[in-house]
All heavy atoms as a GROMACS GRO file, in nm:
protein
  611
    1MET      N    1   0.081  -0.114   0.001
    1MET     CA    2  -0.002  -0.001   0.000
    1MET      C    3   0.092   0.121   0.000
    1MET      O    4   0.188   0.129   0.076
    1MET     CB    5  -0.087  -0.003   0.126
    1MET     CG    6  -0.173   0.116   0.144
    1MET     SD    7  -0.272   0.123   0.301
    1MET     CE    8  -0.309  -0.036   0.338
    2ALA      N    9   0.057   0.216  -0.078
    2ALA     CA   10   0.138   0.341  -0.089
    2ALA      C   11   0.048   0.462  -0.044
    2ALA      O   12  -0.063   0.475  -0.082
    2ALA     CB   13   0.185   0.364  -0.234
    3VAL      N   14   0.111   0.536   0.045
    3VAL     CA   15   0.044   0.656   0.096
    3VAL      C   16   0.143   0.771   0.077
    3VAL      O   17   0.254   0.772   0.133
    3VAL     CB   18   0.007   0.640   0.244
    3VAL    CG1   19  -0.053   0.772   0.301
    3VAL    CG2   20  -0.086   0.523   0.271
    4ASN      N   21   0.106   0.868  -0.001
    4ASN     CA   22   0.188   0.985  -0.031
    4ASN      C   23   0.326   0.941  -0.082
    4ASN      O   24   0.430   0.982  -0.030
    4ASN     CB   25   0.204   1.077   0.094
    4ASN     CG   26   0.068   1.138   0.128
    4ASN    OD1   27  -0.013   1.157   0.046
    4ASN    ND2   28   0.056   1.164   0.257
    5ASN      N   29   0.327   0.844  -0.170
    5ASN     CA   30   0.447   0.793  -0.231
    5ASN      C   31   0.539   0.720  -0.126
    5ASN      O   32   0.658   0.705  -0.148
    5ASN     CB   33   0.530   0.899  -0.300
    5ASN     CG   34   0.459   0.948  -0.421
    5ASN    OD1   35   0.382   0.877  -0.482
    5ASN    ND2   36   0.474   1.076  -0.456
    6LYS      N   37   0.491   0.681  -0.012
    6LYS     CA   38   0.564   0.600   0.090
    6LYS      C   39   0.502   0.466   0.092
    6LYS      O   40   0.376   0.450   0.094
    6LYS     CB   41   0.561   0.670   0.225
    6LYS     CG   42   0.626   0.797   0.234
    6LYS     CD   43   0.628   0.852   0.376
    6LYS     CE   44   0.697   0.985   0.386
    6LYS     NZ   45   0.697   1.031   0.527
    7ILE      N   46   0.582   0.362   0.096
    7ILE     CA   47   0.534   0.228   0.103
    7ILE      C   48   0.517   0.186   0.252
    7ILE      O   49   0.616   0.209   0.328
    7ILE     CB   50   0.627   0.133   0.032
    7ILE    CG1   51   0.630   0.169  -0.122
    7ILE    CG2   52   0.581  -0.009   0.054
    7ILE    CD1   53   0.732   0.080  -0.194
    8ILE      N   54   0.403   0.142   0.287
    8ILE     CA   55   0.376   0.093   0.424
    8ILE      C   56   0.354  -0.052   0.418
    8ILE      O   57   0.276  -0.106   0.346
    8ILE     CB   58   0.251   0.163   0.482
    8ILE    CG1   59   0.272   0.317   0.483
    8ILE    CG2   60   0.218   0.116   0.623
    8ILE    CD1   61   0.147   0.395   0.518
    9PHE      N   62   0.439  -0.121   0.498
    9PHE     CA   63   0.429  -0.263   0.504
    9PHE      C   64   0.343  -0.307   0.630
    9PHE      O   65   0.363  -0.247   0.739
    9PHE     CB   66   0.567  -0.330   0.517
    9PHE     CG   67   0.649  -0.322   0.393
    9PHE    CD1   68   0.744  -0.218   0.382
    9PHE    CD2   69   0.630  -0.401   0.285
    9PHE    CE1   70   0.816  -0.204   0.265
    9PHE    CE2   71   0.703  -0.392   0.176
    9PHE     CZ   72   0.797  -0.293   0.163
   10GLU      N   73   0.259  -0.403   0.608
   10GLU     CA   74   0.178  -0.458   0.716
   10GLU      C   75   0.240  -0.592   0.760
   10GLU      O   76   0.269  -0.676   0.666
   10GLU     CB   77   0.031  -0.474   0.676
   10GLU     CG   78  -0.040  -0.342   0.650
   10GLU     CD   79  -0.180  -0.362   0.617
   10GLU    OE1   80  -0.245  -0.436   0.688
   10GLU    OE2   81  -0.232  -0.301   0.522
   11ASP      N   82   0.257  -0.614   0.885
   11ASP     CA   83   0.317  -0.732   0.934
   11ASP      C   84   0.211  -0.838   0.974
   11ASP      O   85   0.138  -0.813   1.066
   11ASP     CB   86   0.405  -0.700   1.058
   11ASP     CG   87   0.484  -0.815   1.104
   11ASP    OD1   88   0.483  -0.924   1.041
   11ASP    OD2   89   0.551  -0.806   1.212
   12PHE      N   90   0.205  -0.945   0.903
   12PHE     CA   91   0.115  -1.054   0.926
   12PHE      C   92   0.185  -1.176   0.985
   12PHE      O   93   0.135  -1.285   0.981
   12PHE     CB   94   0.037  -1.089   0.805
   12PHE     CG   95  -0.055  -0.989   0.756
   12PHE    CD1   96  -0.017  -0.904   0.646
   12PHE    CD2   97  -0.177  -0.956   0.817
   12PHE    CE1   98  -0.101  -0.802   0.598
   12PHE    CE2   99  -0.256  -0.854   0.773
   12PHE     CZ  100  -0.222  -0.780   0.661
   13THR      N  101   0.305  -1.157   1.043
   13THR     CA  102   0.383  -1.267   1.096
   13THR      C  103   0.309  -1.346   1.198
   13THR      O  104   0.306  -1.469   1.195
   13THR     CB  105   0.515  -1.214   1.162
   13THR    OG1  106   0.586  -1.138   1.062
   13THR    CG2  107   0.603  -1.326   1.205
   14GLY      N  108   0.244  -1.279   1.292
   14GLY     CA  109   0.167  -1.346   1.394
   14GLY      C  110   0.057  -1.435   1.339
   14GLY      O  111   0.044  -1.558   1.381
   15GLU      N  112  -0.023  -1.389   1.245
   15GLU     CA  113  -0.132  -1.462   1.188
   15GLU      C  114  -0.077  -1.579   1.106
   15GLU      O  115  -0.131  -1.694   1.109
   15GLU     CB  116  -0.220  -1.379   1.096
   15GLU     CG  117  -0.300  -1.270   1.168
   15GLU     CD  118  -0.227  -1.141   1.187
   15GLU    OE1  119  -0.095  -1.140   1.176
   15GLU    OE2  120  -0.287  -1.041   1.222
   16VAL      N  121   0.026  -1.560   1.032
   16VAL     CA  122   0.086  -1.668   0.949
   16VAL      C  123   0.149  -1.775   1.041
   16VAL      O  124   0.129  -1.895   1.016
   16VAL     CB  125   0.195  -1.612   0.854
   16VAL    CG1  126   0.269  -1.725   0.783
   16VAL    CG2  127   0.130  -1.521   0.751
   17THR      N  128   0.211  -1.736   1.145
   17THR     CA  129   0.274  -1.830   1.238
   17THR      C  130   0.166  -1.919   1.303
   17THR      O  131   0.182  -2.036   1.318
   17THR     CB  132   0.363  -1.756   1.344
   17THR    OG1  133   0.459  -1.682   1.280
   17THR    CG2  134   0.425  -1.858   1.440
   18GLU      N  135   0.061  -1.852   1.348
   18GLU     CA  136  -0.052  -1.925   1.411
   18GLU      C  137  -0.113  -2.029   1.316
   18GLU      O  138  -0.145  -2.137   1.350
   18GLU     CB  139  -0.163  -1.828   1.457
   18GLU     CG  140  -0.122  -1.752   1.583
   18GLU     CD  141  -0.226  -1.653   1.632
   18GLU    OE1  142  -0.344  -1.673   1.591
   18GLU    OE2  143  -0.192  -1.556   1.700
   19GLU      N  144  -0.129  -1.984   1.191
   19GLU     CA  145  -0.187  -2.082   1.093
   19GLU      C  146  -0.091  -2.204   1.067
   19GLU      O  147  -0.138  -2.311   1.055
   19GLU     CB  148  -0.214  -2.006   0.960
   19GLU     CG  149  -0.283  -2.087   0.857
   19GLU     CD  150  -0.425  -2.119   0.898
   19GLU    OE1  151  -0.491  -2.047   0.972
   19GLU    OE2  152  -0.476  -2.219   0.846
   20ILE      N  153   0.033  -2.169   1.056
   20ILE     CA  154   0.131  -2.282   1.035
   20ILE      C  155   0.131  -2.377   1.156
   20ILE      O  156   0.129  -2.498   1.137
   20ILE     CB  157   0.271  -2.226   1.010
   20ILE    CG1  158   0.276  -2.157   0.875
   20ILE    CG2  159   0.381  -2.333   1.014
   20ILE    CD1  160   0.406  -2.076   0.843
   21GLU      N  161   0.129  -2.318   1.281
   21GLU     CA  162   0.124  -2.401   1.396
   21GLU      C  163  -0.003  -2.491   1.400
   21GLU      O  164   0.001  -2.610   1.434
   21GLU     CB  165   0.129  -2.319   1.523
   21GLU     CG  166   0.267  -2.259   1.544
   21GLU     CD  167   0.274  -2.162   1.659
   21GLU    OE1  168   0.167  -2.128   1.718
   21GLU    OE2  169   0.385  -2.118   1.696
   22GLN      N  170  -0.114  -2.438   1.361
   22GLN     CA  171  -0.233  -2.512   1.359
   22GLN      C  172  -0.235  -2.619   1.255
   22GLN      O  173  -0.287  -2.734   1.280
   22GLN     CB  174  -0.358  -2.414   1.332
   22GLN     CG  175  -0.490  -2.482   1.357
   22GLN     CD  176  -0.505  -2.530   1.497
   22GLN    OE1  177  -0.475  -2.460   1.594
   22GLN    NE2  178  -0.540  -2.655   1.515
   23ILE      N  179  -0.176  -2.596   1.137
   23ILE     CA  180  -0.157  -2.698   1.036
   23ILE      C  181  -0.072  -2.814   1.092
   23ILE      O  182  -0.104  -2.930   1.070
   23ILE     CB  183  -0.095  -2.641   0.906
   23ILE    CG1  184  -0.199  -2.550   0.843
   23ILE    CG2  185  -0.050  -2.752   0.813
   23ILE    CD1  186  -0.144  -2.464   0.729
   24ILE      N  187   0.036  -2.780   1.159
   24ILE     CA  188   0.126  -2.885   1.215
   24ILE      C  189   0.049  -2.967   1.318
   24ILE      O  190   0.055  -3.091   1.315
   24ILE     CB  191   0.249  -2.819   1.279
   24ILE    CG1  192   0.339  -2.756   1.176
   24ILE    CG2  193   0.327  -2.920   1.360
   24ILE    CD1  194   0.453  -2.668   1.227
   25LEU      N  195  -0.021  -2.903   1.408
   25LEU     CA  196  -0.095  -2.975   1.513
   25LEU      C  197  -0.205  -3.061   1.455
   25LEU      O  198  -0.227  -3.174   1.495
   25LEU     CB  199  -0.155  -2.874   1.619
   25LEU     CG  200  -0.051  -2.805   1.701
   25LEU    CD1  201  -0.120  -2.699   1.786
   25LEU    CD2  202   0.028  -2.903   1.786
   26ASN      N  203  -0.280  -3.008   1.347
   26ASN     CA  204  -0.378  -3.091   1.279
   26ASN      C  205  -0.318  -3.219   1.216
   26ASN      O  206  -0.372  -3.327   1.221
   26ASN     CB  207  -0.448  -3.011   1.179
   26ASN     CG  208  -0.548  -2.913   1.236
   26ASN    OD1  209  -0.576  -2.914   1.356
   26ASN    ND2  210  -0.584  -2.809   1.152
   27TRP      N  211  -0.198  -3.197   1.156
   27TRP     CA  212  -0.126  -3.312   1.092
   27TRP      C  213  -0.087  -3.409   1.195
   27TRP      O  214  -0.101  -3.530   1.168
   27TRP     CB  215  -0.012  -3.260   1.014
   27TRP     CG  216   0.064  -3.363   0.944
   27TRP    CD1  217   0.040  -3.423   0.823
   27TRP    CD2  218   0.178  -3.442   0.996
   27TRP    NE1  219   0.128  -3.518   0.788
   27TRP    CE2  220   0.218  -3.532   0.898
   27TRP    CE3  221   0.257  -3.426   1.116
   27TRP    CZ2  222   0.325  -3.616   0.917
   27TRP    CZ3  223   0.364  -3.513   1.126
   27TRP    CH2  224   0.396  -3.605   1.029
   28LEU      N  225  -0.033  -3.364   1.306
   28LEU     CA  226   0.007  -3.460   1.414
   28LEU      C  227  -0.111  -3.534   1.466
   28LEU      O  228  -0.100  -3.655   1.485
   28LEU     CB  229   0.074  -3.373   1.528
   28LEU     CG  230   0.222  -3.339   1.504
   28LEU    CD1  231   0.259  -3.246   1.619
   28LEU    CD2  232   0.308  -3.460   1.502
   29GLU      N  233  -0.219  -3.466   1.485
   29GLU     CA  234  -0.342  -3.534   1.541
   29GLU      C  235  -0.395  -3.638   1.438
   29GLU      O  236  -0.423  -3.753   1.477
   29GLU     CB  237  -0.452  -3.431   1.570
   29GLU     CG  238  -0.579  -3.497   1.616
   29GLU     CD  239  -0.568  -3.559   1.758
   29GLU    OE1  240  -0.493  -3.505   1.838
   29GLU    OE2  241  -0.632  -3.659   1.778
   30GLU      N  242  -0.399  -3.608   1.312
   30GLU     CA  243  -0.443  -3.700   1.215
   30GLU      C  244  -0.348  -3.817   1.199
   30GLU      O  245  -0.392  -3.929   1.190
   30GLU     CB  246  -0.460  -3.629   1.080
   30GLU     CG  247  -0.518  -3.710   0.970
   30GLU     CD  248  -0.544  -3.636   0.844
   30GLU    OE1  249  -0.559  -3.515   0.852
   30GLU    OE2  250  -0.555  -3.700   0.728
   31GLY      N  251  -0.221  -3.793   1.194
   31GLY     CA  252  -0.120  -3.896   1.190
   31GLY      C  253  -0.128  -3.993   1.303
   31GLY      O  254  -0.120  -4.111   1.289
   32ALA      N  255  -0.129  -3.936   1.423
   32ALA     CA  256  -0.131  -4.014   1.543
   32ALA      C  257  -0.261  -4.098   1.550
   32ALA      O  258  -0.252  -4.219   1.588
   32ALA     CB  259  -0.118  -3.928   1.666
   33SER      N  260  -0.372  -4.040   1.512
   33SER     CA  261  -0.497  -4.116   1.507
   33SER      C  262  -0.489  -4.233   1.412
   33SER      O  263  -0.539  -4.346   1.434
   33SER     CB  264  -0.610  -4.029   1.461
   33SER     OG  265  -0.639  -3.930   1.563
   34GLU      N  266  -0.431  -4.212   1.296
   34GLU     CA  267  -0.420  -4.317   1.194
   34GLU      C  268  -0.322  -4.427   1.244
   34GLU      O  269  -0.360  -4.550   1.231
   34GLU     CB  270  -0.369  -4.265   1.065
   34GLU     CG  271  -0.353  -4.359   0.954
   34GLU     CD  272  -0.491  -4.423   0.916
   34GLU    OE1  273  -0.592  -4.358   0.923
   34GLU    OE2  274  -0.490  -4.543   0.874
   35ILE      N  275  -0.215  -4.395   1.304
   35ILE     CA  276  -0.124  -4.497   1.353
   35ILE      C  277  -0.189  -4.569   1.469
   35ILE      O  278  -0.177  -4.696   1.478
   35ILE     CB  279   0.011  -4.432   1.395
   35ILE    CG1  280   0.086  -4.380   1.277
   35ILE    CG2  281   0.097  -4.532   1.466
   35ILE    CD1  282   0.204  -4.294   1.309
   36GLU      N  283  -0.261  -4.506   1.557
   36GLU     CA  284  -0.332  -4.570   1.666
   36GLU      C  285  -0.431  -4.670   1.610
   36GLU      O  286  -0.442  -4.785   1.655
   36GLU     CB  287  -0.399  -4.464   1.754
   36GLU     CG  288  -0.482  -4.526   1.863
   36GLU     CD  289  -0.567  -4.425   1.935
   36GLU    OE1  290  -0.535  -4.309   1.934
   36GLU    OE2  291  -0.666  -4.465   2.000
   37SER      N  292  -0.511  -4.624   1.508
   37SER     CA  293  -0.608  -4.716   1.451
   37SER      C  294  -0.547  -4.841   1.386
   37SER      O  295  -0.599  -4.948   1.408
   37SER     CB  296  -0.683  -4.633   1.342
   37SER     OG  297  -0.772  -4.719   1.276
   38GLN      N  298  -0.438  -4.820   1.312
   38GLN     CA  299  -0.369  -4.934   1.261
   38GLN      C  300  -0.307  -5.027   1.362
   38GLN      O  301  -0.308  -5.147   1.350
   38GLN     CB  302  -0.258  -4.884   1.165
   38GLN     CG  303  -0.311  -4.826   1.041
   38GLN     CD  304  -0.204  -4.783   0.942
   38GLN    OE1  305  -0.087  -4.823   0.953
   38GLN    NE2  306  -0.235  -4.694   0.852
   39THR      N  307  -0.263  -4.975   1.472
   39THR     CA  308  -0.209  -5.053   1.580
   39THR      C  309  -0.321  -5.138   1.647
   39THR      O  310  -0.297  -5.255   1.674
   39THR     CB  311  -0.143  -4.965   1.688
   39THR    OG1  312  -0.040  -4.886   1.619
   39THR    CG2  313  -0.079  -5.041   1.799
   40ILE      N  314  -0.434  -5.075   1.664
   40ILE     CA  315  -0.546  -5.149   1.720
   40ILE      C  316  -0.583  -5.266   1.633
   40ILE      O  317  -0.607  -5.381   1.679
   40ILE     CB  318  -0.665  -5.053   1.745
   40ILE    CG1  319  -0.633  -4.954   1.860
   40ILE    CG2  320  -0.794  -5.134   1.775
   40ILE    CD1  321  -0.735  -4.844   1.869
   41GLN      N  322  -0.587  -5.243   1.497
   41GLN     CA  323  -0.628  -5.345   1.402
   41GLN      C  324  -0.526  -5.464   1.406
   41GLN      O  325  -0.565  -5.577   1.389
   41GLN     CB  326  -0.638  -5.291   1.263
   41GLN     CG  327  -0.757  -5.196   1.245
   41GLN     CD  328  -0.755  -5.133   1.110
   41GLN    OE1  329  -0.675  -5.159   1.021
   41GLN    NE2  330  -0.849  -5.039   1.086
   42LYS      N  331  -0.400  -5.429   1.427
   42LYS     CA  332  -0.296  -5.532   1.428
   42LYS      C  333  -0.266  -5.599   1.552
   42LYS      O  334  -0.182  -5.685   1.566
   42LYS     CB  335  -0.168  -5.476   1.362
   42LYS     CG  336  -0.188  -5.429   1.219
   42LYS     CD  337  -0.060  -5.380   1.160
   42LYS     CE  338  -0.077  -5.327   1.020
   42LYS     NZ  339  -0.100  -5.422   0.921
   43THR      N  340  -0.328  -5.556   1.664
   43THR     CA  341  -0.303  -5.608   1.797
   43THR      C  342  -0.341  -5.754   1.812
   43THR      O  343  -0.273  -5.832   1.868
   43THR     CB  344  -0.375  -5.521   1.904
   43THR    OG1  345  -0.315  -5.388   1.899
   43THR    CG2  346  -0.356  -5.579   2.037
   44GLY      N  347  -0.455  -5.791   1.757
   44GLY     CA  348  -0.504  -5.929   1.772
   44GLY      C  349  -0.656  -5.930   1.794
   44GLY      O  350  -0.711  -5.826   1.834
   45THR      N  351  -0.716  -6.042   1.779
   45THR     CA  352  -0.861  -6.047   1.789
   45THR      C  353  -0.906  -6.139   1.900
   45THR      O  354  -1.020  -6.147   1.932
   45THR     CB  355  -0.926  -6.098   1.660
   45THR    OG1  356  -0.866  -6.221   1.626
   45THR    CG2  357  -0.900  -5.997   1.554
   46GLY      N  358  -0.818  -6.213   1.961
   46GLY     CA  359  -0.854  -6.314   2.067
   46GLY      C  360  -0.893  -6.242   2.197
   46GLY      O  361  -0.873  -6.121   2.212
   47ALA      N  362  -0.943  -6.313   2.288
   47ALA     CA  363  -0.980  -6.261   2.416
   47ALA      C  364  -0.863  -6.195   2.492
   47ALA      O  365  -0.882  -6.094   2.561
   47ALA     CB  366  -1.047  -6.371   2.510
   48TYR      N  367  -0.744  -6.259   2.480
   48TYR     CA  368  -0.630  -6.206   2.547
   48TYR      C  369  -0.595  -6.065   2.495
   48TYR      O  370  -0.552  -5.977   2.570
   48TYR     CB  371  -0.512  -6.297   2.521
   48TYR     CG  372  -0.377  -6.248   2.576
   48TYR    CD1  373  -0.346  -6.253   2.713
   48TYR    CD2  374  -0.282  -6.189   2.489
   48TYR    CE1  375  -0.226  -6.206   2.762
   48TYR    CE2  376  -0.166  -6.141   2.533
   48TYR     CZ  377  -0.133  -6.149   2.671
   48TYR     OH  378  -0.016  -6.098   2.717
   49TYR      N  379  -0.612  -6.041   2.364
   49TYR     CA  380  -0.573  -5.911   2.302
   49TYR      C  381  -0.679  -5.805   2.304
   49TYR      O  382  -0.651  -5.693   2.286
   49TYR     CB  383  -0.532  -5.941   2.157
   49TYR     CG  384  -0.417  -6.035   2.135
   49TYR    CD1  385  -0.435  -6.163   2.090
   49TYR    CD2  386  -0.290  -5.987   2.171
   49TYR    CE1  387  -0.330  -6.250   2.080
   49TYR    CE2  388  -0.186  -6.072   2.155
   49TYR     CZ  389  -0.204  -6.205   2.104
   49TYR     OH  390  -0.094  -6.290   2.097
   50ARG      N  391  -0.802  -5.843   2.337
   50ARG     CA  392  -0.909  -5.749   2.333
   50ARG      C  393  -0.888  -5.627   2.427
   50ARG      O  394  -0.902  -5.519   2.392
   50ARG     CB  395  -1.044  -5.814   2.369
   50ARG     CG  396  -1.164  -5.729   2.345
   50ARG     CD  397  -1.295  -5.806   2.361
   50ARG     NE  398  -1.292  -5.922   2.267
   50ARG     CZ  399  -1.316  -6.046   2.305
   50ARG    NH1  400  -1.344  -6.072   2.431
   50ARG    NH2  401  -1.320  -6.144   2.219
   51ASN      N  402  -0.843  -5.659   2.554
   51ASN     CA  403  -0.817  -5.554   2.647
   51ASN      C  404  -0.699  -5.466   2.606
   51ASN      O  405  -0.702  -5.347   2.627
   51ASN     CB  406  -0.790  -5.618   2.788
   51ASN     CG  407  -0.788  -5.516   2.897
   51ASN    OD1  408  -0.862  -5.417   2.890
   51ASN    ND2  409  -0.709  -5.534   2.999
   52ILE      N  410  -0.602  -5.529   2.546
   52ILE     CA  411  -0.484  -5.450   2.497
   52ILE      C  412  -0.531  -5.354   2.386
   52ILE      O  413  -0.502  -5.240   2.389
   52ILE     CB  414  -0.370  -5.546   2.444
   52ILE    CG1  415  -0.320  -5.626   2.560
   52ILE    CG2  416  -0.260  -5.468   2.384
   52ILE    CD1  417  -0.225  -5.736   2.520
   53ALA      N  418  -0.607  -5.404   2.291
   53ALA     CA  419  -0.649  -5.324   2.182
   53ALA      C  420  -0.734  -5.211   2.224
   53ALA      O  421  -0.729  -5.100   2.165
   53ALA     CB  422  -0.729  -5.416   2.079
   54GLU      N  423  -0.819  -5.228   2.330
   54GLU     CA  424  -0.906  -5.119   2.375
   54GLU      C  425  -0.828  -5.008   2.448
   54GLU      O  426  -0.887  -4.903   2.470
   54GLU     CB  427  -1.013  -5.177   2.469
   54GLU     CG  428  -1.112  -5.264   2.406
   54GLU     CD  429  -1.202  -5.341   2.497
   54GLU    OE1  430  -1.183  -5.333   2.622
   54GLU    OE2  431  -1.300  -5.404   2.451
   55ASN      N  432  -0.703  -5.029   2.488
   55ASN     CA  433  -0.634  -4.934   2.568
   55ASN      C  434  -0.528  -4.852   2.486
   55ASN      O  435  -0.460  -4.770   2.547
   55ASN     CB  436  -0.562  -5.001   2.684
   55ASN     CG  437  -0.659  -5.026   2.801
   55ASN    OD1  438  -0.703  -4.935   2.866
   55ASN    ND2  439  -0.704  -5.151   2.812
   56TRP      N  440  -0.516  -4.879   2.357
   56TRP     CA  441  -0.424  -4.791   2.281
   56TRP      C  442  -0.477  -4.647   2.272
   56TRP      O  443  -0.599  -4.628   2.259
   56TRP     CB  444  -0.405  -4.841   2.136
   56TRP     CG  445  -0.330  -4.974   2.127
   56TRP    CD1  446  -0.367  -5.092   2.107
   56TRP    CD2  447  -0.186  -4.984   2.147
   56TRP    NE1  448  -0.263  -5.185   2.110
   56TRP    CE2  449  -0.152  -5.118   2.141
   56TRP    CE3  450  -0.082  -4.888   2.181
   56TRP    CZ2  451  -0.023  -5.164   2.152
   56TRP    CZ3  452   0.046  -4.934   2.196
   56TRP    CH2  453   0.077  -5.070   2.180
   57THR      N  454  -0.393  -4.546   2.286
   57THR     CA  455  -0.431  -4.409   2.282
   57THR      C  456  -0.314  -4.329   2.230
   57THR      O  457  -0.205  -4.372   2.216
   57THR     CB  458  -0.474  -4.364   2.423
   57THR    OG1  459  -0.528  -4.233   2.412
   57THR    CG2  460  -0.360  -4.364   2.518
   58HIS      N  461  -0.350  -4.202   2.199
   58HIS     CA  462  -0.245  -4.107   2.151
   58HIS      C  463  -0.261  -3.971   2.225
   58HIS      O  464  -0.374  -3.941   2.261
   58HIS     CB  465  -0.244  -4.091   2.002
   58HIS     CG  466  -0.360  -4.020   1.946
   58HIS    ND1  467  -0.481  -4.082   1.928
   58HIS    CD2  468  -0.378  -3.888   1.919
   58HIS    CE1  469  -0.567  -3.988   1.880
   58HIS    NE2  470  -0.501  -3.868   1.878
   59ILE      N  471  -0.148  -3.903   2.234
   59ILE     CA  472  -0.144  -3.770   2.290
   59ILE      C  473  -0.062  -3.681   2.198
   59ILE      O  474   0.048  -3.724   2.159
   59ILE     CB  475  -0.087  -3.774   2.431
   59ILE    CG1  476  -0.170  -3.855   2.526
   59ILE    CG2  477  -0.074  -3.631   2.489
   59ILE    CD1  478  -0.104  -3.883   2.660
   60VAL      N  479  -0.109  -3.563   2.175
   60VAL     CA  480  -0.032  -3.463   2.095
   60VAL      C  481   0.014  -3.355   2.187
   60VAL      O  482  -0.074  -3.290   2.251
   60VAL     CB  483  -0.117  -3.408   1.977
   60VAL    CG1  484  -0.044  -3.298   1.910
   60VAL    CG2  485  -0.157  -3.518   1.881
   61ASP      N  486   0.137  -3.338   2.201
   61ASP     CA  487   0.201  -3.231   2.282
   61ASP      C  488   0.209  -3.099   2.196
   61ASP      O  489   0.292  -3.091   2.106
   61ASP     CB  490   0.338  -3.274   2.336
   61ASP     CG  491   0.395  -3.170   2.433
   61ASP    OD1  492   0.360  -3.052   2.425
   61ASP    OD2  493   0.473  -3.216   2.524
   62LYS      N  494   0.126  -3.009   2.230
   62LYS     CA  495   0.120  -2.887   2.150
   62LYS      C  496   0.240  -2.794   2.168
   62LYS      O  497   0.265  -2.713   2.078
   62LYS     CB  498  -0.009  -2.804   2.186
   62LYS     CG  499  -0.131  -2.884   2.151
   62LYS     CD  500  -0.253  -2.796   2.196
   62LYS     CE  501  -0.378  -2.880   2.159
   62LYS     NZ  502  -0.501  -2.808   2.189
   63HIS      N  503   0.313  -2.814   2.271
   63HIS     CA  504   0.432  -2.728   2.296
   63HIS      C  505   0.556  -2.781   2.229
   63HIS      O  506   0.648  -2.711   2.184
   63HIS     CB  507   0.455  -2.709   2.442
   63HIS     CG  508   0.337  -2.647   2.512
   63HIS    ND1  509   0.300  -2.515   2.488
   63HIS    CD2  510   0.243  -2.698   2.599
   63HIS    CE1  511   0.191  -2.485   2.559
   63HIS    NE2  512   0.156  -2.601   2.629
   64LYS      N  513   0.568  -2.917   2.226
   64LYS     CA  514   0.690  -2.979   2.167
   64LYS      C  515   0.663  -3.024   2.022
   64LYS      O  516   0.756  -3.064   1.954
   64LYS     CB  517   0.723  -3.109   2.245
   64LYS     CG  518   0.774  -3.080   2.383
   64LYS     CD  519   0.806  -3.214   2.448
   64LYS     CE  520   0.858  -3.194   2.587
   64LYS     NZ  521   0.888  -3.321   2.653
   65TYR      N  522   0.544  -3.013   1.976
   65TYR     CA  523   0.504  -3.059   1.842
   65TYR      C  524   0.541  -3.199   1.817
   65TYR      O  525   0.612  -3.237   1.722
   65TYR     CB  526   0.566  -2.970   1.734
   65TYR     CG  527   0.526  -2.825   1.737
   65TYR    CD1  528   0.617  -2.729   1.772
   65TYR    CD2  529   0.395  -2.788   1.707
   65TYR    CE1  530   0.581  -2.591   1.781
   65TYR    CE2  531   0.361  -2.654   1.715
   65TYR     CZ  532   0.450  -2.561   1.751
   65TYR     OH  533   0.414  -2.429   1.756
   66GLU      N  534   0.491  -3.283   1.911
   66GLU     CA  535   0.518  -3.431   1.898
   66GLU      C  536   0.395  -3.508   1.936
   66GLU      O  537   0.315  -3.463   2.022
   66GLU     CB  538   0.640  -3.473   1.975
   66GLU     CG  539   0.630  -3.463   2.122
   66GLU     CD  540   0.756  -3.504   2.196
   66GLU    OE1  541   0.865  -3.491   2.141
   66GLU    OE2  542   0.749  -3.542   2.314
   67ALA      N  543   0.383  -3.628   1.881
   67ALA     CA  544   0.273  -3.712   1.920
   67ALA      C  545   0.327  -3.840   1.977
   67ALA      O  546   0.430  -3.891   1.929
   67ALA     CB  547   0.185  -3.744   1.792
   68THR      N  548   0.256  -3.896   2.073
   68THR     CA  549   0.295  -4.017   2.133
   68THR      C  550   0.178  -4.119   2.135
   68THR      O  551   0.066  -4.080   2.170
   68THR     CB  552   0.332  -3.995   2.284
   68THR    OG1  553   0.436  -3.894   2.293
   68THR    CG2  554   0.377  -4.122   2.356
   69ILE      N  555   0.205  -4.234   2.081
   69ILE     CA  556   0.102  -4.347   2.079
   69ILE      C  557   0.150  -4.448   2.175
   69ILE      O  558   0.260  -4.496   2.173
   69ILE     CB  559   0.091  -4.404   1.934
   69ILE    CG1  560   0.041  -4.297   1.831
   69ILE    CG2  561  -0.007  -4.523   1.934
   69ILE    CD1  562   0.150  -4.227   1.766
   70GLY      N  563   0.060  -4.490   2.264
   70GLY     CA  564   0.104  -4.583   2.368
   70GLY      C  565  -0.014  -4.659   2.430
   70GLY      O  566  -0.131  -4.637   2.393
   71ASN      N  567   0.028  -4.743   2.523
   71ASN     CA  568  -0.076  -4.829   2.595
   71ASN      C  569  -0.029  -4.838   2.734
   71ASN      O  570   0.093  -4.872   2.758
   71ASN     CB  571  -0.081  -4.964   2.528
   71ASN     CG  572  -0.198  -5.048   2.565
   71ASN    OD1  573  -0.230  -5.048   2.689
   71ASN    ND2  574  -0.261  -5.114   2.472
   72PRO      N  575  -0.113  -4.818   2.834
   72PRO     CA  576  -0.068  -4.820   2.972
   72PRO      C  577  -0.044  -4.967   3.024
   72PRO      O  578   0.007  -4.985   3.138
   72PRO     CB  579  -0.178  -4.749   3.051
   72PRO     CG  580  -0.298  -4.773   2.964
   72PRO     CD  581  -0.250  -4.773   2.827
   73LEU      N  582  -0.090  -5.061   2.956
   73LEU     CA  583  -0.085  -5.198   3.002
   73LEU      C  584   0.059  -5.255   2.985
   73LEU      O  585   0.119  -5.227   2.874
   73LEU     CB  586  -0.181  -5.290   2.928
   73LEU     CG  587  -0.326  -5.249   2.940
   73LEU    CD1  588  -0.411  -5.339   2.857
   73LEU    CD2  589  -0.369  -5.251   3.087
   74GLU      N  590   0.108  -5.323   3.080
   74GLU     CA  591   0.251  -5.375   3.080
   74GLU      C  592   0.260  -5.476   2.966
   74GLU      O  593   0.369  -5.486   2.907
   74GLU     CB  594   0.278  -5.440   3.214
   74GLU     CG  595   0.425  -5.477   3.221
   74GLU     CD  596   0.462  -5.518   3.362
   74GLU    OE1  597   0.392  -5.485   3.458
   74GLU    OE2  598   0.562  -5.591   3.379
   75ASN      N  599   0.162  -5.556   2.943
   75ASN     CA  600   0.175  -5.670   2.844
   75ASN      C  601   0.149  -5.617   2.694
   75ASN      O  602   0.158  -5.692   2.604
   75ASN     CB  603   0.078  -5.786   2.872
   75ASN     CG  604  -0.067  -5.739   2.876
   75ASN    OD1  605  -0.094  -5.622   2.883
   75ASN    ND2  606  -0.154  -5.832   2.884
   76ALA      N  607   0.131  -5.486   2.681
   76ALA     CA  608   0.111  -5.432   2.546
   76ALA      C  609   0.250  -5.423   2.480
   76ALA      O  610   0.265  -5.419   2.362
   76ALA     CB  611   0.046  -5.296   2.550
   0.00000   0.00000   0.00000
């Protein structure tokens, strides 16, 4: 934008950074959900494996930009 032959720049760094961070978090959530789903499917179908399959979960750490897929059961 030019005003009286001076160029004025508008800084959208904050908005762009927030959008990029949201895209990263959405990707992490989607990826972790998909891996969790595939892990559940491959765990097994017998009575022994049913409890293990039901306890798989994922967590996305918004501050570290990392996802963790795990199971609290020792035999998992």
